[in-house]
KOLGU-4560 file (N, C-alpha, C; in nm, 3 decimals, padded with zeros to 5 digits):
<recs>
<n_xx: 00.094 n_yy: -00.118 n_zz: 00.049 ca_xx: 00.027 ca_yy: -00.001 ca_zz: 00.017 c_xx: 00.094 c_yy: 00.120 c_zz: -00.068 mol: A seq: 1 type: MET>
<n_xx: 00.047 n_yy: 00.242 n_zz: -00.078 ca_xx: 00.152 ca_yy: 00.343 ca_zz: -00.075 c_xx: 00.159 c_yy: 00.381 c_zz: 00.063 mol: A seq: 2 type: ARG>
<n_xx: 00.236 n_yy: 00.461 n_zz: 00.080 ca_xx: 00.267 ca_yy: 00.540 ca_zz: 00.208 c_xx: 00.214 c_yy: 00.670 c_zz: 00.294 mol: A seq: 3 type: PRO>
<n_xx: 00.169 n_yy: 00.739 n_zz: 00.141 ca_xx: 00.062 ca_yy: 00.861 ca_zz: 00.133 c_xx: -00.057 c_yy: 00.807 c_zz: 00.183 mol: A seq: 4 type: ASN>
<n_xx: -00.113 n_yy: 00.746 n_zz: 00.144 ca_xx: -00.260 ca_yy: 00.661 ca_zz: 00.156 c_xx: -00.265 c_yy: 00.626 c_zz: 00.282 mol: A seq: 5 type: GLU>
<n_xx: -00.158 n_yy: 00.510 n_zz: 00.339 ca_xx: -00.158 ca_yy: 00.556 ca_zz: 00.493 c_xx: -00.166 c_yy: 00.684 c_zz: 00.574 mol: A seq: 6 type: ILE>
<n_xx: -00.066 n_yy: 00.761 n_zz: 00.536 ca_xx: -00.113 ca_yy: 00.863 ca_zz: 00.618 c_xx: -00.241 c_yy: 00.923 c_zz: 00.631 mol: A seq: 7 type: GLN>
<n_xx: -00.282 n_yy: 00.966 n_zz: 00.455 ca_xx: -00.385 ca_yy: 00.984 ca_zz: 00.421 c_xx: -00.519 c_yy: 00.960 c_zz: 00.602 mol: A seq: 8 type: LYS>
<n_xx: -00.525 n_yy: 00.854 n_zz: 00.603 ca_xx: -00.613 ca_yy: 00.782 ca_zz: 00.696 c_xx: -00.605 c_yy: 00.855 c_zz: 00.803 mol: A seq: 9 type: GLN>
<n_xx: -00.464 n_yy: 00.814 n_zz: 00.850 ca_xx: -00.425 ca_yy: 00.825 ca_zz: 00.967 c_xx: -00.474 c_yy: 01.029 c_zz: 01.029 mol: A seq: 10 type: LEU>
<n_xx: -00.471 n_yy: 01.103 n_zz: 00.954 ca_xx: -00.468 ca_yy: 01.204 ca_zz: 00.944 c_xx: -00.626 c_yy: 01.192 c_zz: 00.898 mol: A seq: 11 type: LYS>
<n_xx: -00.726 n_yy: 01.174 n_zz: 00.922 ca_xx: -00.843 ca_yy: 01.198 ca_zz: 00.885 c_xx: -00.960 c_yy: 01.241 c_zz: 01.027 mol: A seq: 12 type: ALA>
<n_xx: -01.019 n_yy: 01.338 n_zz: 00.996 ca_xx: -01.081 ca_yy: 01.377 ca_zz: 01.127 c_xx: -01.234 c_yy: 01.370 c_zz: 01.129 mol: A seq: 13 type: GLN>
<n_xx: -01.319 n_yy: 01.304 n_zz: 01.228 ca_xx: -01.194 ca_yy: 01.285 ca_zz: 01.251 c_xx: -01.142 c_yy: 01.122 c_zz: 01.282 mol: A seq: 14 type: PRO>
<n_xx: -01.041 n_yy: 01.061 n_zz: 01.335 ca_xx: -00.965 ca_yy: 00.943 ca_zz: 01.315 c_xx: -01.041 c_yy: 00.828 c_zz: 01.389 mol: A seq: 15 type: PHE>
<n_xx: -01.093 n_yy: 00.779 n_zz: 01.251 ca_xx: -01.150 ca_yy: 00.591 ca_zz: 01.233 c_xx: -01.009 c_yy: 00.519 c_zz: 01.291 mol: A seq: 16 type: VAL>
<n_xx: -01.064 n_yy: 00.406 n_zz: 01.361 ca_xx: -00.978 ca_yy: 00.276 ca_zz: 01.449 c_xx: -00.926 c_yy: 00.246 c_zz: 01.296 mol: A seq: 17 type: PRO>
<n_xx: -00.817 n_yy: 00.202 n_zz: 01.334 ca_xx: -00.833 ca_yy: 00.062 ca_zz: 01.147 c_xx: -00.731 c_yy: -00.044 c_zz: 01.199 mol: A seq: 18 type: MET>
<n_xx: -00.715 n_yy: -00.117 n_zz: 01.105 ca_xx: -00.667 ca_yy: -00.247 ca_zz: 01.123 c_xx: -00.579 c_yy: -00.312 c_zz: 01.049 mol: A seq: 19 type: ARG>
<n_xx: -00.487 n_yy: -00.276 n_zz: 01.085 ca_xx: -00.324 ca_yy: -00.288 ca_zz: 00.912 c_xx: -00.320 c_yy: -00.473 c_zz: 00.955 mol: A seq: 20 type: ILE>
<n_xx: -00.366 n_yy: -00.490 n_zz: 00.868 ca_xx: -00.287 ca_yy: -00.670 ca_zz: 00.826 c_xx: -00.226 c_yy: -00.665 c_zz: 00.658 mol: A seq: 21 type: HIS>
<n_xx: -00.090 n_yy: -00.703 n_zz: 00.774 ca_xx: 00.035 ca_yy: -00.715 ca_zz: 00.593 c_xx: 00.034 c_yy: -00.879 c_zz: 00.609 mol: A seq: 22 type: ILE>
<n_xx: 00.093 n_yy: -00.921 n_zz: 00.475 ca_xx: 00.156 ca_yy: -01.030 ca_zz: 00.414 c_xx: 00.126 c_yy: -01.136 c_zz: 00.516 mol: A seq: 23 type: SER>
<n_xx: 00.177 n_yy: -01.107 n_zz: 00.580 ca_xx: 00.241 ca_yy: -01.249 ca_zz: 00.660 c_xx: 00.115 c_yy: -01.305 c_zz: 00.705 mol: A seq: 24 type: ASP>
<n_xx: 00.027 n_yy: -01.280 n_zz: 00.701 ca_xx: -00.167 ca_yy: -01.253 ca_zz: 00.713 c_xx: -00.171 c_yy: -01.165 c_zz: 00.937 mol: A seq: 25 type: GLY>
<n_xx: -00.062 n_yy: -01.190 n_zz: 00.958 ca_xx: -00.058 ca_yy: -01.070 ca_zz: 01.089 c_xx: -00.138 c_yy: -00.918 c_zz: 01.091 mol: A seq: 26 type: SER>
<n_xx: -00.227 n_yy: -00.892 n_zz: 01.162 ca_xx: -00.247 ca_yy: -00.776 ca_zz: 01.193 c_xx: -00.238 c_yy: -00.754 c_zz: 01.320 mol: A seq: 27 type: HIS>
<n_xx: -00.273 n_yy: -00.559 n_zz: 01.303 ca_xx: -00.192 ca_yy: -00.473 ca_zz: 01.440 c_xx: -00.382 c_yy: -00.383 c_zz: 01.521 mol: A seq: 28 type: TYR>
<n_xx: -00.401 n_yy: -00.336 n_zz: 01.562 ca_xx: -00.495 ca_yy: -00.287 ca_zz: 01.613 c_xx: -00.486 c_yy: -00.090 c_zz: 01.606 mol: A seq: 29 type: ASP>
<n_xx: -00.439 n_yy: -00.062 n_zz: 01.543 ca_xx: -00.421 ca_yy: 00.062 ca_zz: 01.535 c_xx: -00.558 c_yy: 00.147 c_zz: 01.606 mol: A seq: 30 type: ILE>
<n_xx: -00.559 n_yy: 00.252 n_zz: 01.726 ca_xx: -00.683 ca_yy: 00.277 ca_zz: 01.831 c_xx: -00.605 c_yy: 00.428 c_zz: 01.850 mol: A seq: 31 type: ARG>
<n_xx: -00.477 n_yy: 00.501 n_zz: 01.770 ca_xx: -00.495 ca_yy: 00.648 ca_zz: 01.753 c_xx: -00.406 c_yy: 00.650 c_zz: 01.684 mol: A seq: 32 type: HIS>
<n_xx: -00.407 n_yy: 00.753 n_zz: 01.622 ca_xx: -00.291 ca_yy: 00.755 ca_zz: 01.495 c_xx: -00.100 c_yy: 00.831 c_zz: 01.516 mol: A seq: 33 type: PRO>
<n_xx: -00.104 n_yy: 00.878 n_zz: 01.664 ca_xx: 00.081 ca_yy: 00.874 ca_zz: 01.681 c_xx: 00.085 c_yy: 00.696 c_zz: 01.721 mol: A seq: 34 type: GLU>
<n_xx: 00.047 n_yy: 00.594 n_zz: 01.743 ca_xx: 00.024 ca_yy: 00.512 ca_zz: 01.698 c_xx: 00.153 c_yy: 00.408 c_zz: 01.618 mol: A seq: 35 type: MET>
<n_xx: 00.166 n_yy: 00.505 n_zz: 01.460 ca_xx: 00.220 ca_yy: 00.475 ca_zz: 01.310 c_xx: 00.330 c_yy: 00.571 c_zz: 01.263 mol: A seq: 36 type: VAL>
<n_xx: 00.452 n_yy: 00.561 n_zz: 01.236 ca_xx: 00.492 ca_yy: 00.631 ca_zz: 01.216 c_xx: 00.537 c_yy: 00.571 c_zz: 01.006 mol: A seq: 37 type: ILE>
<n_xx: 00.473 n_yy: 00.738 n_zz: 00.937 ca_xx: 00.460 ca_yy: 00.687 ca_zz: 00.801 c_xx: 00.599 c_yy: 00.739 c_zz: 00.792 mol: A seq: 38 type: VAL>
<n_xx: 00.702 n_yy: 00.677 n_zz: 00.672 ca_xx: 00.754 ca_yy: 00.713 ca_zz: 00.583 c_xx: 00.819 c_yy: 00.607 c_zz: 00.463 mol: A seq: 39 type: SER>
<n_xx: 00.873 n_yy: 00.655 n_zz: 00.338 ca_xx: 00.905 ca_yy: 00.571 ca_zz: 00.254 c_xx: 00.896 c_yy: 00.421 c_zz: 00.187 mol: A seq: 40 type: HIS>
<n_xx: 01.017 n_yy: 00.450 n_zz: 00.321 ca_xx: 01.000 ca_yy: 00.288 ca_zz: 00.304 c_xx: 00.985 c_yy: 00.232 c_zz: 00.431 mol: A seq: 41 type: MET>
<n_xx: 00.971 n_yy: 00.245 n_zz: 00.528 ca_xx: 00.877 ca_yy: 00.183 ca_zz: 00.654 c_xx: 00.795 c_yy: 00.250 c_zz: 00.703 mol: A seq: 42 type: VAL>
<n_xx: 00.686 n_yy: 00.124 n_zz: 00.743 ca_xx: 00.606 ca_yy: 00.142 ca_zz: 00.842 c_xx: 00.643 c_yy: 00.127 c_zz: 01.001 mol: A seq: 43 type: ILE>
<n_xx: 00.573 n_yy: 00.199 n_zz: 01.136 ca_xx: 00.683 ca_yy: 00.162 ca_zz: 01.220 c_xx: 00.510 c_yy: 00.186 c_zz: 01.293 mol: A seq: 44 type: SER>
<n_xx: 00.495 n_yy: 00.099 n_zz: 01.330 ca_xx: 00.314 ca_yy: 00.056 ca_zz: 01.441 c_xx: 00.401 c_yy: 00.035 c_zz: 01.568 mol: A seq: 45 type: VAL>
<n_xx: 00.352 n_yy: 00.053 n_zz: 01.693 ca_xx: 00.377 ca_yy: 00.056 ca_zz: 01.810 c_xx: 00.273 c_yy: -00.037 c_zz: 01.868 mol: A seq: 46 type: ALA>
<n_xx: 00.334 n_yy: -00.166 n_zz: 01.898 ca_xx: 00.236 ca_yy: -00.218 ca_zz: 02.008 c_xx: 00.211 c_yy: -00.255 c_zz: 02.174 mol: A seq: 47 type: VAL>
<n_xx: 00.078 n_yy: -00.216 n_zz: 02.212 ca_xx: 00.083 ca_yy: -00.222 ca_zz: 02.340 c_xx: 00.036 c_yy: -00.313 c_zz: 02.388 mol: A seq: 48 type: TYR>
<n_xx: 00.023 n_yy: -00.367 n_zz: 02.527 ca_xx: -00.031 ca_yy: -00.471 ca_zz: 02.576 c_xx: -00.137 c_yy: -00.465 c_zz: 02.656 mol: A seq: 49 type: GLU>
<n_xx: -00.247 n_yy: -00.512 n_zz: 02.637 ca_xx: -00.404 ca_yy: -00.468 ca_zz: 02.678 c_xx: -00.350 c_yy: -00.403 c_zz: 02.801 mol: A seq: 50 type: GLU>
<n_xx: -00.287 n_yy: -00.463 n_zz: 02.922 ca_xx: -00.336 ca_yy: -00.431 ca_zz: 02.991 c_xx: -00.224 c_yy: -00.294 c_zz: 03.011 mol: A seq: 51 type: THR>
<n_xx: -00.214 n_yy: -00.265 n_zz: 02.964 ca_xx: -00.062 ca_yy: -00.115 ca_zz: 03.033 c_xx: -00.090 c_yy: -00.063 c_zz: 02.830 mol: A seq: 52 type: ASP>
<n_xx: -00.118 n_yy: 00.083 n_zz: 02.836 ca_xx: -00.123 ca_yy: 00.130 ca_zz: 02.758 c_xx: -00.038 c_yy: 00.238 c_zz: 02.812 mol: A seq: 53 type: THR>
<n_xx: 00.018 n_yy: 00.273 n_zz: 02.913 ca_xx: 00.131 ca_yy: 00.398 ca_zz: 02.936 c_xx: 00.301 c_yy: 00.394 c_zz: 02.804 mol: A seq: 54 type: SER>
<n_xx: 00.335 n_yy: 00.259 n_zz: 02.725 ca_xx: 00.402 ca_yy: 00.250 ca_zz: 02.665 c_xx: 00.440 c_yy: 00.081 c_zz: 02.600 mol: A seq: 55 type: MET>
<n_xx: 00.477 n_yy: 00.136 n_zz: 02.502 ca_xx: 00.476 ca_yy: 00.035 ca_zz: 02.377 c_xx: 00.585 c_yy: -00.054 c_zz: 02.422 mol: A seq: 56 type: PRO>
<n_xx: 00.484 n_yy: -00.196 n_zz: 02.423 ca_xx: 00.548 ca_yy: -00.316 ca_zz: 02.429 c_xx: 00.656 c_yy: -00.297 c_zz: 02.353 mol: A seq: 57 type: GLU>
<n_xx: 00.659 n_yy: -00.329 n_zz: 02.230 ca_xx: 00.731 ca_yy: -00.338 ca_zz: 02.119 c_xx: 00.742 c_yy: -00.262 c_zz: 02.006 mol: A seq: 58 type: ARG>
<n_xx: 00.815 n_yy: -00.275 n_zz: 01.874 ca_xx: 00.738 ca_yy: -00.141 ca_zz: 01.735 c_xx: 00.780 c_yy: -00.248 c_zz: 01.633 mol: A seq: 59 type: VAL>
<n_xx: 00.669 n_yy: -00.280 n_zz: 01.650 ca_xx: 00.716 ca_yy: -00.332 ca_zz: 01.405 c_xx: 00.744 c_yy: -00.289 c_zz: 01.267 mol: A seq: 60 type: ILE>
<n_xx: 00.853 n_yy: -00.326 n_zz: 01.201 ca_xx: 00.898 ca_yy: -00.223 ca_zz: 01.091 c_xx: 00.793 c_yy: -00.333 c_zz: 01.017 mol: A seq: 61 type: LEU>
<n_xx: 00.777 n_yy: -00.291 n_zz: 00.864 ca_xx: 00.692 ca_yy: -00.309 ca_zz: 00.768 c_xx: 00.721 c_yy: -00.230 c_zz: 00.675 mol: A seq: 62 type: CYS>
<n_xx: 00.755 n_yy: -00.327 n_zz: 00.523 ca_xx: 00.766 ca_yy: -00.254 ca_zz: 00.459 c_xx: 00.576 c_yy: -00.235 c_zz: 00.423 mol: A seq: 63 type: ASP>
<n_xx: 00.586 n_yy: -00.089 n_zz: 00.333 ca_xx: 00.466 ca_yy: -00.033 ca_zz: 00.309 c_xx: 00.391 c_yy: -00.123 c_zz: 00.210 mol: A seq: 64 type: PRO>
<n_xx: 00.500 n_yy: -00.248 n_zz: 00.132 ca_xx: 00.366 ca_yy: -00.298 ca_zz: -00.010 c_xx: 00.339 c_yy: -00.377 c_zz: 00.051 mol: A seq: 65 type: VAL>
<n_xx: 00.414 n_yy: -00.431 n_zz: 00.175 ca_xx: 00.397 ca_yy: -00.619 ca_zz: 00.269 c_xx: 00.171 c_yy: -00.543 c_zz: 00.358 mol: A seq: 66 type: HIS>
<n_xx: 00.231 n_yy: -00.445 n_zz: 00.339 ca_xx: 00.116 ca_yy: -00.362 ca_zz: 00.411 c_xx: -00.088 c_yy: -00.400 c_zz: 00.311 mol: A seq: 67 type: ILE>
<n_xx: -00.146 n_yy: -00.521 n_zz: 00.386 ca_xx: -00.240 ca_yy: -00.531 ca_zz: 00.199 c_xx: -00.327 c_yy: -00.509 c_zz: 00.194 mol: A seq: 68 type: THR>
<n_xx: -00.378 n_yy: -00.396 n_zz: 00.348 ca_xx: -00.556 ca_yy: -00.352 ca_zz: 00.377 c_xx: -00.509 c_yy: -00.309 c_zz: 00.502 mol: A seq: 69 type: ARG>
<n_xx: -00.631 n_yy: -00.165 n_zz: 00.544 ca_xx: -00.652 ca_yy: -00.117 ca_zz: 00.655 c_xx: -00.833 c_yy: -00.156 c_zz: 00.688 mol: A seq: 70 type: LEU>
<n_xx: -00.902 n_yy: -00.180 n_zz: 00.727 ca_xx: -00.965 ca_yy: -00.229 ca_zz: 00.766 c_xx: -01.030 c_yy: -00.109 c_zz: 00.906 mol: A seq: 71 type: GLU>
<n_xx: -01.163 n_yy: -00.056 n_zz: 00.859 ca_xx: -01.147 ca_yy: -00.021 ca_zz: 01.051 c_xx: -01.282 c_yy: -00.077 c_zz: 01.159 mol: A seq: 72 type: PRO>
<n_xx: -01.257 n_yy: -00.045 n_zz: 01.267 ca_xx: -01.222 ca_yy: -00.119 ca_zz: 01.377 c_xx: -01.309 c_yy: -00.058 c_zz: 01.447 mol: A seq: 73 type: ILE>
<n_xx: -01.459 n_yy: -00.120 n_zz: 01.464 ca_xx: -01.515 ca_yy: -00.123 ca_zz: 01.573 c_xx: -01.471 c_yy: -00.012 c_zz: 01.756 mol: A seq: 74 type: PRO>
<n_xx: -01.468 n_yy: 00.096 n_zz: 01.791 ca_xx: -01.430 ca_yy: 00.132 ca_zz: 01.874 c_xx: -01.460 c_yy: 00.024 c_zz: 02.073 mol: A seq: 75 type: LEU>
<n_xx: -01.422 n_yy: -00.007 n_zz: 02.153 ca_xx: -01.494 ca_yy: -00.096 ca_zz: 02.237 c_xx: -01.505 c_yy: -00.003 c_zz: 02.348 mol: A seq: 76 type: ARG>
<n_xx: -01.637 n_yy: -00.086 n_zz: 02.430 ca_xx: -01.819 ca_yy: 00.076 ca_zz: 02.508 c_xx: -01.649 c_yy: 00.203 c_zz: 02.584 mol: A seq: 77 type: ALA>
<n_xx: -01.572 n_yy: 00.065 n_zz: 02.655 ca_xx: -01.446 ca_yy: 00.201 ca_zz: 02.747 c_xx: -01.375 c_yy: 00.249 c_zz: 02.667 mol: A seq: 78 type: SER>
<n_xx: -01.382 n_yy: 00.241 n_zz: 02.529 ca_xx: -01.300 ca_yy: 00.368 ca_zz: 02.461 c_xx: -01.333 c_yy: 00.508 c_zz: 02.426 mol: A seq: 79 type: GLU>
<n_xx: -01.502 n_yy: 00.487 n_zz: 02.451 ca_xx: -01.589 ca_yy: 00.569 ca_zz: 02.283 c_xx: -01.605 c_yy: 00.660 c_zz: 02.396 mol: A seq: 80 type: ARG>
<n_xx: -01.597 n_yy: 00.808 n_zz: 02.324 ca_xx: -01.540 ca_yy: 00.935 ca_zz: 02.389 c_xx: -01.417 c_yy: 00.944 c_zz: 02.485 mol: A seq: 81 type: GLY>
<n_xx: -01.302 n_yy: 00.883 n_zz: 02.446 ca_xx: -01.164 ca_yy: 00.852 ca_zz: 02.540 c_xx: -01.042 c_yy: 00.858 c_zz: 02.455 mol: A seq: 82 type: GLN>
<n_xx: -00.940 n_yy: 00.925 n_zz: 02.466 ca_xx: -00.752 ca_yy: 00.928 ca_zz: 02.367 c_xx: -00.740 c_yy: 00.763 c_zz: 02.398 mol: A seq: 83 type: ILE>
<n_xx: -00.730 n_yy: 00.727 n_zz: 02.395 ca_xx: -00.628 ca_yy: 00.588 ca_zz: 02.368 c_xx: -00.558 c_yy: 00.560 c_zz: 02.316 mol: A seq: 84 type: HIS>
<n_xx: -00.436 n_yy: 00.510 n_zz: 02.320 ca_xx: -00.320 ca_yy: 00.442 ca_zz: 02.285 c_xx: -00.313 c_yy: 00.313 c_zz: 02.277 mol: A seq: 85 type: LEU>
</recs>
């Protein structure tokens, strides 16, 4: 997927939480736009533990060509009206 298309989705107002699907079959939920850094060569995604959202557990790096699709994900009831990472 083109990096500028990913960037466009991250900058949408209001932001819509999304799931990034990778060609190896993995996926990552993006609940806040600051979880992703987009460059021409690599997409960086901060991955958080469900129980600790204060700091990412790890960061995955992915070549944009391996991102197969973005799909909107529904907010959890606890997240409505709140911003969480």
